[in-house]
N, C-alpha and C positions, 0 to 999 in steps of 0.2 A: 920563572914561573912556568909550571908544566901545563899541559893542555886542560886537565881537569880543573886546576885552580883558576886558570884563565876563564874557563867556561862558567864557573860559579861566581867569579868576581866581576866579570865584564858582562853585565846583563842589559838587554834592551830596556828601554824606558818603561814599557808596560809590565815587564817582569819586576823591575825595581819598584814600581808603584805598588804592585801586588804585595811584595814582601814588606814594604813600608806599612801598608794597611794591616797586614797580619801582625807585625810587631807592635804597632800602636794599639790594635785591638787586644792583643795579649797583655800589654801593659795596663790598660784600663780594666780589663777583666781581673787582673791580678789584684788591683786595688779593692774591687768588690769582693773577690774571694778571700782576701786577707781579713776584711771586715767579718765575713761569715765565720771564718776559722776562729777569730778572736772571740766570737760569741758561742763557740762550740758547735757550730752548725755547718752543714754541707751546702755549698753554693749550688751544686747541681740539683739537690733536692728542693732547695728554695725555688729554683727556676721552674721546676715541675709544678709546685704550688702556685706560683705566679701565673703560669700558663692556664691552669685550671680556673683560677680566679678570673683571668681575662676572658675566659670562655663562658662566664656566668656561673661558675662554681661546679659544673658537672660536664663531663665529656667522655667520649669513648676512648679507651686506651689507644686504639689505632690512630685516632686523630691526634692525640697527644704525641705519640711516637713520631708522626710526620712533622709536627710543629717543632719538636726539639731535635730532630734529625737522628733518631735511632730506629733500629728495626722493631717490628712488632714483637719479636721474640724477646728482645732486650727490655722492652718497656715493663714487662711483668716483673723482672728482676729489680728494676729501678723503683717500682711501686711498693714492693714488699716492706722495706724499712719504714716508709711513710705510713703504710697501713698499720704496721706493728706499733708505731709511735702514736697512733690515733690521729694523725694529721689528715688522712684521707679515709674514705670508706668505699667499699664496692657494693654494688647491688645489681640484680638482674635487670637487663634492658626491658622496658615496659612492653615493647612490641615484639621483641625477638629474644626469647629466653636463652638462646645460645650465646648471646653477647652479654657483656657486663658494662656498667657505667661506673665511673669513678667520680667521687664528689669530695670537695674540700670540707673538712669538718669545722666545727666551731673552734677547736684547738688550732687547726691549721690557719684559719682566718685570724685568730688572735696573735699567732706567731708572726704572720705577715704584718699586721697592723702595728705590732710592737717594734719590729726590726727594720722594715722597709724605709721609714723616714731617715734613720741614721745611715743606712747603707746608701741611699740615694744622695745624701749629703756628702758622703765620702767620695762617691763618683763625681758629684758636682764640683768638688774642689779641684779635681783633675781637669774636668771639662771647662772650668772657668778660665783656663789658660788661653782659651779662644774667646774672642769677643762675640757679641750677638750676630754680627754680620758674618763672621767666619763660621759660626755654628750653623747658621742658615745655609751658607754655601756648602759646607760639608754635608749636611743632611740632603740638600738638593742633589749633590753628586752621588751620594750613596743610594738615594732613591732611584736615580737614573740608572745606576749600575744594577740595582736589584730588578728593576723593570725589564732590563735587557737580557736577563738570565732565564 
């Protein structure tokens, strides 16, 4: 085994835990993404709609960008197909005309109401491999990690 291979294979516990978390997350996200693909939908676009809905149906693009972890410049590119498909709309900000607000449309709401229950069921099937106590422990540990960052 050469030095590089040893370095990537022999990891400290915290690094191993990190990569285990990344792998588990990717696997669960893949289940969700597969559902959306089977419906002819894009999971990243659905996530945008969900974030807007969670925020009461209307929000600033800059706030959305922060929530989903993209730059302010990229959020406009991500919103264009949703606007084109009639799932969101843009309007001038009521107090600052230089800004715009985005809102989920009736079509966007209907799309989420139609598909979220089945998507959540697909994810639940994976998560049911943990019992209630394990899920609560997992959530507690993840909340602790999130609060420390």
